[in-house]
C-alpha positions, 0 to 999 in steps of 0.5 A: 460458283454460279447458282440457279442462273438463267435467261427468260424470254417473254413476248406479249407477256408469254414465256417463249424461251428459257435457259438454265445455265451456270457453273453448278451444272455439268458443262455438257448441260449448257445450251451451247458448247461455249465457255461463257453462258451463251444461249441462242434466241431468235428475236421476232418483230415486236417487243421482247422482254429478257429477264436474266437471273444471276446468283454467285457466292464468288466474285464474277465478271458479267459481260452481257452482249446481244449479237447475231450468230455471225458476230458471235462466230467472228468474236469466237474466232478472234478470241481463239486465235488470241488465246492460241497465240498466248498459250502457245508462247507460254508453252514455248517458254515452259519448254525452253526453260525445261530444256535449260534446266535439263542442260544447265541443271539450274534450279531457277529455270525449273522454278520458272517453268513450274510458275509458268505451268501454274500461270497457264492453268490459272489463266485457262481456269479463269477464262473458262477454257478449263471447264470447257476443255479439261474438267467439263464434268467437275463443277466442284473443281470449277468452283475451287480451281480459281482460288487454288490456282491463284495460291499455287501460281503466287507461291510458285512465283514467289519461290521462283523469285527467291531462287532467281534473286538468291534471297536465301543467302543475301537476305535470310530474314526476308527469305523466311518471311516469304516462305512463312507467308507461302505456308500461311496463304496455303493454310488459309486456303 
């Protein structure tokens, strides 16, 4: 979770603009409606000093770009189409496997659908879309969503693999070890 993060813009040793951003704020308090910590600033002729303060208790990817508003819009459009395609394919796979489960009563199709749901939620959380679309007023869940969803996605993936490969009947010892690991990882979380 990000702490007291912010941007300060100085010209001629005078503060001309500042922004406070981070996951500890409600999404609605961000300067711009964007899943990343995006701010707007009009750079005038001359030297501008930009100070960026980042604090986080968690691991964090920190890409920093200085772009025109037009480039930001182009980048957002490309990413929007890319994520739309990815999420659409995953939703189609979920629907397809749920229909197979209903028609064939095969539990591994249900397990795969559950795994895909958690994978989709994990991806939405990790990319910032979850905080933007699903839980914008819950900074606490934003802090915990990635670790919780990593464990649930991993556990559901292992359960799917156990069912699909019929490990319980072919390798009962491995089955018990994997189930024990799933409980252990969940308890450690």
